[in-house]
CHARMM internal coordinates of N, CA and C (Angstrom, degrees):
IC EDIT
DIST 1 N 1 CA 1.4491
DIST 1 CA 1 C 1.5334
ANGL 1 N 1 CA 1 C 108.44
DIST 1 C 2 N 1.2886
ANGL 1 CA 1 C 2 N 114.90
DIHE 1 N 1 CA 1 C 2 N 147.55
DIST 2 N 2 CA 1.4550
ANGL 1 C 2 N 2 CA 121.91
DIHE 1 CA 1 C 2 N 2 CA 177.73
DIST 2 CA 2 C 1.5176
ANGL 2 N 2 CA 2 C 109.11
DIHE 1 C 2 N 2 CA 2 C -122.21
DIST 2 C 3 N 1.3462
ANGL 2 CA 2 C 3 N 116.00
DIHE 2 N 2 CA 2 C 3 N 118.58
DIST 3 N 3 CA 1.4536
ANGL 2 C 3 N 3 CA 122.40
DIHE 2 CA 2 C 3 N 3 CA 173.11
DIST 3 CA 3 C 1.5305
ANGL 3 N 3 CA 3 C 112.62
DIHE 2 C 3 N 3 CA 3 C 62.33
DIST 3 C 4 N 1.3346
ANGL 3 CA 3 C 4 N 118.23
DIHE 3 N 3 CA 3 C 4 N 32.09
DIST 4 N 4 CA 1.4645
ANGL 3 C 4 N 4 CA 122.08
DIHE 3 CA 3 C 4 N 4 CA 178.35
DIST 4 CA 4 C 1.5319
ANGL 4 N 4 CA 4 C 107.97
DIHE 3 C 4 N 4 CA 4 C -129.56
DIST 4 C 5 N 1.3356
ANGL 4 CA 4 C 5 N 115.97
DIHE 4 N 4 CA 4 C 5 N 126.12
DIST 5 N 5 CA 1.4533
ANGL 4 C 5 N 5 CA 122.70
DIHE 4 CA 4 C 5 N 5 CA 172.42
DIST 5 CA 5 C 1.5133
ANGL 5 N 5 CA 5 C 107.95
DIHE 4 C 5 N 5 CA 5 C -120.83
DIST 5 C 6 N 1.3347
ANGL 5 CA 5 C 6 N 115.71
DIHE 5 N 5 CA 5 C 6 N 132.05
DIST 6 N 6 CA 1.4699
ANGL 5 C 6 N 6 CA 121.12
DIHE 5 CA 5 C 6 N 6 CA 179.71
DIST 6 CA 6 C 1.5175
ANGL 6 N 6 CA 6 C 109.72
DIHE 5 C 6 N 6 CA 6 C -123.05
DIST 6 C 7 N 1.3266
ANGL 6 CA 6 C 7 N 116.01
DIHE 6 N 6 CA 6 C 7 N 143.42
DIST 7 N 7 CA 1.4467
ANGL 6 C 7 N 7 CA 121.25
DIHE 6 CA 6 C 7 N 7 CA 173.12
DIST 7 CA 7 C 1.5289
ANGL 7 N 7 CA 7 C 108.15
DIHE 6 C 7 N 7 CA 7 C -144.66
DIST 7 C 8 N 1.3276
ANGL 7 CA 7 C 8 N 114.87
DIHE 7 N 7 CA 7 C 8 N 151.59
DIST 8 N 8 CA 1.4623
ANGL 7 C 8 N 8 CA 121.22
DIHE 7 CA 7 C 8 N 8 CA -179.93
DIST 8 CA 8 C 1.5227
ANGL 8 N 8 CA 8 C 107.95
DIHE 7 C 8 N 8 CA 8 C -123.02
DIST 8 C 9 N 1.3304
ANGL 8 CA 8 C 9 N 115.87
DIHE 8 N 8 CA 8 C 9 N 128.14
DIST 9 N 9 CA 1.4672
ANGL 8 C 9 N 9 CA 122.34
DIHE 8 CA 8 C 9 N 9 CA 172.77
DIST 9 CA 9 C 1.5236
ANGL 9 N 9 CA 9 C 106.97
DIHE 8 C 9 N 9 CA 9 C -126.82
DIST 9 C 10 N 1.3388
ANGL 9 CA 9 C 10 N 115.24
DIHE 9 N 9 CA 9 C 10 N 110.91
DIST 10 N 10 CA 1.4649
ANGL 9 C 10 N 10 CA 119.30
DIHE 9 CA 9 C 10 N 10 CA -174.54
DIST 10 CA 10 C 1.5120
ANGL 10 N 10 CA 10 C 108.97
DIHE 9 C 10 N 10 CA 10 C 65.52
DIST 10 C 11 N 1.3215
ANGL 10 CA 10 C 11 N 117.25
DIHE 10 N 10 CA 10 C 11 N -119.81
DIST 11 N 11 CA 1.4515
ANGL 10 C 11 N 11 CA 122.21
DIHE 10 CA 10 C 11 N 11 CA 178.65
DIST 11 CA 11 C 1.5189
ANGL 11 N 11 CA 11 C 113.01
DIHE 10 C 11 N 11 CA 11 C -107.94
DIST 11 C 12 N 1.3340
ANGL 11 CA 11 C 12 N 116.97
DIHE 11 N 11 CA 11 C 12 N 18.42
DIST 12 N 12 CA 1.4669
ANGL 11 C 12 N 12 CA 122.28
DIHE 11 CA 11 C 12 N 12 CA -177.24
DIST 12 CA 12 C 1.5224
ANGL 12 N 12 CA 12 C 109.84
DIHE 11 C 12 N 12 CA 12 C -109.77
DIST 12 C 13 N 1.3397
ANGL 12 CA 12 C 13 N 116.28
DIHE 12 N 12 CA 12 C 13 N 121.38
DIST 13 N 13 CA 1.4481
ANGL 12 C 13 N 13 CA 123.16
DIHE 12 CA 12 C 13 N 13 CA 174.31
DIST 13 CA 13 C 1.5226
ANGL 13 N 13 CA 13 C 108.46
DIHE 12 C 13 N 13 CA 13 C -94.13
DIST 13 C 14 N 1.3263
ANGL 13 CA 13 C 14 N 116.86
DIHE 13 N 13 CA 13 C 14 N 126.56
DIST 14 N 14 CA 1.4629
ANGL 13 C 14 N 14 CA 121.48
DIHE 13 CA 13 C 14 N 14 CA 176.17
DIST 14 CA 14 C 1.5171
ANGL 14 N 14 CA 14 C 108.55
DIHE 13 C 14 N 14 CA 14 C -113.87
DIST 14 C 15 N 1.3336
ANGL 14 CA 14 C 15 N 115.15
DIHE 14 N 14 CA 14 C 15 N 131.55
DIST 15 N 15 CA 1.4688
ANGL 14 C 15 N 15 CA 122.44
DIHE 14 CA 14 C 15 N 15 CA -179.81
DIST 15 CA 15 C 1.5217
ANGL 15 N 15 CA 15 C 107.58
DIHE 14 C 15 N 15 CA 15 C -116.47
DIST 15 C 16 N 1.3412
ANGL 15 CA 15 C 16 N 116.42
DIHE 15 N 15 CA 15 C 16 N 127.32
DIST 16 N 16 CA 1.4642
ANGL 15 C 16 N 16 CA 121.36
DIHE 15 CA 15 C 16 N 16 CA 178.04
DIST 16 CA 16 C 1.5145
ANGL 16 N 16 CA 16 C 108.73
DIHE 15 C 16 N 16 CA 16 C -113.24
DIST 16 C 17 N 1.3460
ANGL 16 CA 16 C 17 N 116.10
DIHE 16 N 16 CA 16 C 17 N 130.47
DIST 17 N 17 CA 1.4550
ANGL 16 C 17 N 17 CA 123.03
DIHE 16 CA 16 C 17 N 17 CA 177.60
DIST 17 CA 17 C 1.5180
ANGL 17 N 17 CA 17 C 107.91
DIHE 16 C 17 N 17 CA 17 C -136.55
DIST 17 C 18 N 1.3275
ANGL 17 CA 17 C 18 N 116.82
DIHE 17 N 17 CA 17 C 18 N 132.36
DIST 18 N 18 CA 1.4646
ANGL 17 C 18 N 18 CA 121.81
DIHE 17 CA 17 C 18 N 18 CA 174.11
DIST 18 CA 18 C 1.5187
ANGL 18 N 18 CA 18 C 109.13
DIHE 17 C 18 N 18 CA 18 C -84.43
DIST 18 C 19 N 1.3272
ANGL 18 CA 18 C 19 N 117.97
DIHE 18 N 18 CA 18 C 19 N 106.90
DIST 19 N 19 CA 1.4506
ANGL 18 C 19 N 19 CA 122.78
DIHE 18 CA 18 C 19 N 19 CA -175.99
DIST 19 CA 19 C 1.5249
ANGL 19 N 19 CA 19 C 113.75
DIHE 18 C 19 N 19 CA 19 C -70.19
DIST 19 C 20 N 1.3272
ANGL 19 CA 19 C 20 N 117.37
DIHE 19 N 19 CA 19 C 20 N -9.87
DIST 20 N 20 CA 1.4614
ANGL 19 C 20 N 20 CA 119.94
DIHE 19 CA 19 C 20 N 20 CA 179.82
DIST 20 CA 20 C 1.5386
ANGL 20 N 20 CA 20 C 112.61
DIHE 19 C 20 N 20 CA 20 C -85.01
DIST 20 C 21 N 1.3411
ANGL 20 CA 20 C 21 N 117.56
DIHE 20 N 20 CA 20 C 21 N -11.74
DIST 21 N 21 CA 1.4634
ANGL 20 C 21 N 21 CA 121.10
DIHE 20 CA 20 C 21 N 21 CA -178.82
DIST 21 CA 21 C 1.5251
ANGL 21 N 21 CA 21 C 111.61
DIHE 20 C 21 N 21 CA 21 C -87.14
DIST 21 C 22 N 1.3258
ANGL 21 CA 21 C 22 N 115.32
DIHE 21 N 21 CA 21 C 22 N 152.98
DIST 22 N 22 CA 1.4694
ANGL 21 C 22 N 22 CA 122.16
DIHE 21 CA 21 C 22 N 22 CA 174.37
DIST 22 CA 22 C 1.5146
ANGL 22 N 22 CA 22 C 108.44
DIHE 21 C 22 N 22 CA 22 C -139.06
DIST 22 C 23 N 1.3525
ANGL 22 CA 22 C 23 N 115.53
DIHE 22 N 22 CA 22 C 23 N 147.63
DIST 23 N 23 CA 1.4636
ANGL 22 C 23 N 23 CA 120.39
DIHE 22 CA 22 C 23 N 23 CA -179.57
DIST 23 CA 23 C 1.5212
ANGL 23 N 23 CA 23 C 111.17
DIHE 22 C 23 N 23 CA 23 C -122.86
DIST 23 C 24 N 1.3260
ANGL 23 CA 23 C 24 N 116.62
DIHE 23 N 23 CA 23 C 24 N 27.05
DIST 24 N 24 CA 1.4519
ANGL 23 C 24 N 24 CA 120.54
DIHE 23 CA 23 C 24 N 24 CA 175.56
DIST 24 CA 24 C 1.5173
ANGL 24 N 24 CA 24 C 112.95
DIHE 23 C 24 N 24 CA 24 C 88.21
DIST 24 C 25 N 1.3159
ANGL 24 CA 24 C 25 N 115.80
DIHE 24 N 24 CA 24 C 25 N -176.17
DIST 25 N 25 CA 1.4541
ANGL 24 C 25 N 25 CA 120.80
DIHE 24 CA 24 C 25 N 25 CA -175.62
DIST 25 CA 25 C 1.5215
ANGL 25 N 25 CA 25 C 112.53
DIHE 24 C 25 N 25 CA 25 C -74.41
DIST 25 C 26 N 1.3375
ANGL 25 CA 25 C 26 N 115.67
DIHE 25 N 25 CA 25 C 26 N 153.73
DIST 26 N 26 CA 1.4560
ANGL 25 C 26 N 26 CA 121.18
DIHE 25 CA 25 C 26 N 26 CA 173.20
DIST 26 CA 26 C 1.5235
ANGL 26 N 26 CA 26 C 109.28
DIHE 25 C 26 N 26 CA 26 C -69.72
DIST 26 C 27 N 1.3194
ANGL 26 CA 26 C 27 N 116.54
DIHE 26 N 26 CA 26 C 27 N 173.71
DIST 27 N 27 CA 1.4626
ANGL 26 C 27 N 27 CA 119.40
DIHE 26 CA 26 C 27 N 27 CA -179.09
DIST 27 CA 27 C 1.5356
ANGL 27 N 27 CA 27 C 112.32
DIHE 26 C 27 N 27 CA 27 C -62.89
DIST 27 C 28 N 1.3372
ANGL 27 CA 27 C 28 N 117.04
DIHE 27 N 27 CA 27 C 28 N -30.04
DIST 28 N 28 CA 1.4640
ANGL 27 C 28 N 28 CA 120.46
DIHE 27 CA 27 C 28 N 28 CA 178.50
DIST 28 CA 28 C 1.5438
ANGL 28 N 28 CA 28 C 111.04
DIHE 27 C 28 N 28 CA 28 C -79.24
DIST 28 C 29 N 1.3366
ANGL 28 CA 28 C 29 N 116.29
DIHE 28 N 28 CA 28 C 29 N -19.36
DIST 29 N 29 CA 1.4475
ANGL 28 C 29 N 29 CA 120.55
DIHE 28 CA 28 C 29 N 29 CA -178.18
DIST 29 CA 29 C 1.5163
ANGL 29 N 29 CA 29 C 114.67
DIHE 28 C 29 N 29 CA 29 C 81.93
DIST 29 C 30 N 1.3280
ANGL 29 CA 29 C 30 N 117.12
DIHE 29 N 29 CA 29 C 30 N 2.48
DIST 30 N 30 CA 1.4635
ANGL 29 C 30 N 30 CA 121.68
DIHE 29 CA 29 C 30 N 30 CA -177.23
DIST 30 CA 30 C 1.5272
ANGL 30 N 30 CA 30 C 112.68
DIHE 29 C 30 N 30 CA 30 C -87.89
DIST 30 C 31 N 1.3223
ANGL 30 CA 30 C 31 N 117.86
DIHE 30 N 30 CA 30 C 31 N -19.54
DIST 31 N 31 CA 1.4563
ANGL 30 C 31 N 31 CA 122.50
DIHE 30 CA 30 C 31 N 31 CA -173.81
DIST 31 CA 31 C 1.5093
ANGL 31 N 31 CA 31 C 111.69
DIHE 30 C 31 N 31 CA 31 C -133.44
DIST 31 C 32 N 1.3266
ANGL 31 CA 31 C 32 N 115.74
DIHE 31 N 31 CA 31 C 32 N 159.07
DIST 32 N 32 CA 1.4676
ANGL 31 C 32 N 32 CA 122.92
DIHE 31 CA 31 C 32 N 32 CA 174.20
DIST 32 CA 32 C 1.5401
ANGL 32 N 32 CA 32 C 106.81
DIHE 31 C 32 N 32 CA 32 C -105.47
DIST 32 C 33 N 1.3228
ANGL 32 CA 32 C 33 N 115.77
DIHE 32 N 32 CA 32 C 33 N 125.88
DIST 33 N 33 CA 1.4543
ANGL 32 C 33 N 33 CA 121.40
DIHE 32 CA 32 C 33 N 33 CA -179.35
DIST 33 CA 33 C 1.5226
ANGL 33 N 33 CA 33 C 109.96
DIHE 32 C 33 N 33 CA 33 C -79.14
DIST 33 C 34 N 1.3299
ANGL 33 CA 33 C 34 N 116.40
DIHE 33 N 33 CA 33 C 34 N 130.11
DIST 34 N 34 CA 1.4596
ANGL 33 C 34 N 34 CA 122.50
DIHE 33 CA 33 C 34 N 34 CA 178.24
DIST 34 CA 34 C 1.5305
ANGL 34 N 34 CA 34 C 110.12
DIHE 33 C 34 N 34 CA 34 C -105.88
DIST 34 C 35 N 1.3307
ANGL 34 CA 34 C 35 N 117.47
DIHE 34 N 34 CA 34 C 35 N -40.17
DIST 35 N 35 CA 1.4473
ANGL 34 C 35 N 35 CA 121.94
DIHE 34 CA 34 C 35 N 35 CA 178.73
DIST 35 CA 35 C 1.5241
ANGL 35 N 35 CA 35 C 109.99
DIHE 34 C 35 N 35 CA 35 C -156.78
DIST 35 C 36 N 1.3317
ANGL 35 CA 35 C 36 N 116.79
DIHE 35 N 35 CA 35 C 36 N 149.63
DIST 36 N 36 CA 1.4408
ANGL 35 C 36 N 36 CA 120.73
DIHE 35 CA 35 C 36 N 36 CA 177.97
DIST 36 CA 36 C 1.5221
ANGL 36 N 36 CA 36 C 111.23
DIHE 35 C 36 N 36 CA 36 C -157.87
DIST 36 C 37 N 1.3208
ANGL 36 CA 36 C 37 N 116.21
DIHE 36 N 36 CA 36 C 37 N 146.33
DIST 37 N 37 CA 1.4546
ANGL 36 C 37 N 37 CA 120.30
DIHE 36 CA 36 C 37 N 37 CA 172.53
DIST 37 CA 37 C 1.5338
ANGL 37 N 37 CA 37 C 110.48
DIHE 36 C 37 N 37 CA 37 C -87.52
DIST 37 C 38 N 1.3272
ANGL 37 CA 37 C 38 N 116.49
DIHE 37 N 37 CA 37 C 38 N -3.50
DIST 38 N 38 CA 1.4644
ANGL 37 C 38 N 38 CA 124.01
DIHE 37 CA 37 C 38 N 38 CA 179.96
DIST 38 CA 38 C 1.5388
ANGL 38 N 38 CA 38 C 109.60
DIHE 37 C 38 N 38 CA 38 C 55.59
DIST 38 C 39 N 1.3307
ANGL 38 CA 38 C 39 N 114.51
DIHE 38 N 38 CA 38 C 39 N 54.76
DIST 39 N 39 CA 1.4716
ANGL 38 C 39 N 39 CA 121.38
DIHE 38 CA 38 C 39 N 39 CA -178.26
DIST 39 CA 39 C 1.5224
ANGL 39 N 39 CA 39 C 109.39
DIHE 38 C 39 N 39 CA 39 C 102.82
DIST 39 C 40 N 1.3220
ANGL 39 CA 39 C 40 N 115.40
DIHE 39 N 39 CA 39 C 40 N -173.86
DIST 40 N 40 CA 1.4652
ANGL 39 C 40 N 40 CA 120.41
DIHE 39 CA 39 C 40 N 40 CA -179.40
DIST 40 CA 40 C 1.5164
ANGL 40 N 40 CA 40 C 110.78
DIHE 39 C 40 N 40 CA 40 C -77.66
DIST 40 C 41 N 1.3457
ANGL 40 CA 40 C 41 N 114.53
DIHE 40 N 40 CA 40 C 41 N 134.42
DIST 41 N 41 CA 1.4692
ANGL 40 C 41 N 41 CA 121.19
DIHE 40 CA 40 C 41 N 41 CA 179.68
DIST 41 CA 41 C 1.5121
ANGL 41 N 41 CA 41 C 109.34
DIHE 40 C 41 N 41 CA 41 C -126.97
DIST 41 C 42 N 1.3296
ANGL 41 CA 41 C 42 N 116.66
DIHE 41 N 41 CA 41 C 42 N 154.60
DIST 42 N 42 CA 1.4705
ANGL 41 C 42 N 42 CA 120.95
DIHE 41 CA 41 C 42 N 42 CA 177.38
DIST 42 CA 42 C 1.5229
ANGL 42 N 42 CA 42 C 109.29
DIHE 41 C 42 N 42 CA 42 C -74.11
DIST 42 C 43 N 1.3227
ANGL 42 CA 42 C 43 N 115.52
DIHE 42 N 42 CA 42 C 43 N 142.17
DIST 43 N 43 CA 1.4624
ANGL 42 C 43 N 43 CA 121.15
DIHE 42 CA 42 C 43 N 43 CA 171.90
DIST 43 CA 43 C 1.5273
ANGL 43 N 43 CA 43 C 106.05
DIHE 42 C 43 N 43 CA 43 C -75.57
DIST 43 C 44 N 1.3422
ANGL 43 CA 43 C 44 N 118.01
DIHE 43 N 43 CA 43 C 44 N 132.12
DIST 44 N 44 CA 1.4716
ANGL 43 C 44 N 44 CA 120.02
DIHE 43 CA 43 C 44 N 44 CA -175.52
DIST 44 CA 44 C 1.5223
ANGL 44 N 44 CA 44 C 113.62
DIHE 43 C 44 N 44 CA 44 C -52.41
DIST 44 C 45 N 1.3333
ANGL 44 CA 44 C 45 N 116.16
DIHE 44 N 44 CA 44 C 45 N 122.69
DIST 45 N 45 CA 1.4553
ANGL 44 C 45 N 45 CA 122.38
DIHE 44 CA 44 C 45 N 45 CA 175.87
DIST 45 CA 45 C 1.5242
ANGL 45 N 45 CA 45 C 115.37
DIHE 44 C 45 N 45 CA 45 C 72.88
DIST 45 C 46 N 1.3481
ANGL 45 CA 45 C 46 N 117.12
DIHE 45 N 45 CA 45 C 46 N 13.86
DIST 46 N 46 CA 1.4745
ANGL 45 C 46 N 46 CA 121.23
DIHE 45 CA 45 C 46 N 46 CA -176.10
DIST 46 CA 46 C 1.5095
ANGL 46 N 46 CA 46 C 110.00
DIHE 45 C 46 N 46 CA 46 C -132.29
DIST 46 C 47 N 1.3529
ANGL 46 CA 46 C 47 N 116.13
DIHE 46 N 46 CA 46 C 47 N 170.86
DIST 47 N 47 CA 1.4586
ANGL 46 C 47 N 47 CA 122.29
DIHE 46 CA 46 C 47 N 47 CA 177.40
DIST 47 CA 47 C 1.5284
ANGL 47 N 47 CA 47 C 112.25
DIHE 46 C 47 N 47 CA 47 C -87.91
DIST 47 C 48 N 1.3329
ANGL 47 CA 47 C 48 N 117.32
DIHE 47 N 47 CA 47 C 48 N -17.72
DIST 48 N 48 CA 1.4489
ANGL 47 C 48 N 48 CA 121.42
DIHE 47 CA 47 C 48 N 48 CA -176.80
DIST 48 CA 48 C 1.5202
ANGL 48 N 48 CA 48 C 112.15
DIHE 47 C 48 N 48 CA 48 C -70.16
DIST 48 C 49 N 1.3221
ANGL 48 CA 48 C 49 N 114.45
DIHE 48 N 48 CA 48 C 49 N 156.00
DIST 49 N 49 CA 1.4749
ANGL 48 C 49 N 49 CA 122.20
DIHE 48 CA 48 C 49 N 49 CA 175.13
DIST 49 CA 49 C 1.5130
ANGL 49 N 49 CA 49 C 109.47
DIHE 48 C 49 N 49 CA 49 C -117.89
DIST 49 C 50 N 1.3337
ANGL 49 CA 49 C 50 N 115.54
DIHE 49 N 49 CA 49 C 50 N 156.15
DIST 50 N 50 CA 1.4672
ANGL 49 C 50 N 50 CA 120.73
DIHE 49 CA 49 C 50 N 50 CA 177.27
DIST 50 CA 50 C 1.5336
ANGL 50 N 50 CA 50 C 108.91
DIHE 49 C 50 N 50 CA 50 C -137.44
DIST 50 C 51 N 1.3204
ANGL 50 CA 50 C 51 N 115.45
DIHE 50 N 50 CA 50 C 51 N 143.08
DIST 51 N 51 CA 1.4591
ANGL 50 C 51 N 51 CA 122.68
DIHE 50 CA 50 C 51 N 51 CA 172.92
DIST 51 CA 51 C 1.5194
ANGL 51 N 51 CA 51 C 107.43
DIHE 50 C 51 N 51 CA 51 C -128.84
DIST 51 C 52 N 1.3202
ANGL 51 CA 51 C 52 N 117.01
DIHE 51 N 51 CA 51 C 52 N 120.03
DIST 52 N 52 CA 1.4663
ANGL 51 C 52 N 52 CA 121.23
DIHE 51 CA 51 C 52 N 52 CA -173.91
DIST 52 CA 52 C 1.5174
ANGL 52 N 52 CA 52 C 110.15
DIHE 51 C 52 N 52 CA 52 C -130.45
DIST 52 C 53 N 1.3212
ANGL 52 CA 52 C 53 N 116.73
DIHE 52 N 52 CA 52 C 53 N 131.52
DIST 53 N 53 CA 1.4562
ANGL 52 C 53 N 53 CA 123.55
DIHE 52 CA 52 C 53 N 53 CA 169.06
DIST 53 CA 53 C 1.5252
ANGL 53 N 53 CA 53 C 107.79
DIHE 52 C 53 N 53 CA 53 C -133.71
DIST 53 C 54 N 1.3147
ANGL 53 CA 53 C 54 N 115.82
DIHE 53 N 53 CA 53 C 54 N 122.60
DIST 54 N 54 CA 1.4604
ANGL 53 C 54 N 54 CA 120.90
DIHE 53 CA 53 C 54 N 54 CA 178.53
DIST 54 CA 54 C 1.5281
ANGL 54 N 54 CA 54 C 106.71
DIHE 53 C 54 N 54 CA 54 C -119.27
DIST 54 C 55 N 1.3492
ANGL 54 CA 54 C 55 N 116.41
DIHE 54 N 54 CA 54 C 55 N 126.26
DIST 55 N 55 CA 1.4514
ANGL 54 C 55 N 55 CA 120.36
DIHE 54 CA 54 C 55 N 55 CA -175.55
DIST 55 CA 55 C 1.5212
ANGL 55 N 55 CA 55 C 110.04
DIHE 54 C 55 N 55 CA 55 C -150.65
DIST 55 C 56 N 1.3444
ANGL 55 CA 55 C 56 N 114.53
DIHE 55 N 55 CA 55 C 56 N 165.66
DIST 56 N 56 CA 1.4669
ANGL 55 C 56 N 56 CA 119.77
DIHE 55 CA 55 C 56 N 56 CA 172.83
DIST 56 CA 56 C 1.5078
ANGL 56 N 56 CA 56 C 108.18
DIHE 55 C 56 N 56 CA 56 C -130.21
DIST 56 C 57 N 1.3190
ANGL 56 CA 56 C 57 N 114.98
DIHE 56 N 56 CA 56 C 57 N 154.14
DIST 57 N 57 CA 1.4644
ANGL 56 C 57 N 57 CA 120.38
DIHE 56 CA 56 C 57 N 57 CA 179.09
DIST 57 CA 57 C 1.5225
ANGL 57 N 57 CA 57 C 109.12
DIHE 56 C 57 N 57 CA 57 C -64.96
DIST 57 C 58 N 1.3142
ANGL 57 CA 57 C 58 N 115.92
DIHE 57 N 57 CA 57 C 58 N 144.01
DIST 58 N 58 CA 1.4517
ANGL 57 C 58 N 58 CA 121.77
DIHE 57 CA 57 C 58 N 58 CA 179.08
DIST 58 CA 58 C 1.4918
ANGL 58 N 58 CA 58 C 112.02
DIHE 57 C 58 N 58 CA 58 C -78.35
END
COOR INIT
IC SEED 1 N 1 CA 1 C
IC BUILD
């Protein structure tokens, strides 16, 4: 994962992302990647999965 922090309290999933970070262009070159789970990841201590991509237009 890049720039993604997850925590679970009870039944609440909290996701933290630093919006000031950038990880360069997407594979298409149309967007700038800010955060990604790089595919589906397990939610800590749970059976659920999450897939996250956060980006902005270039």
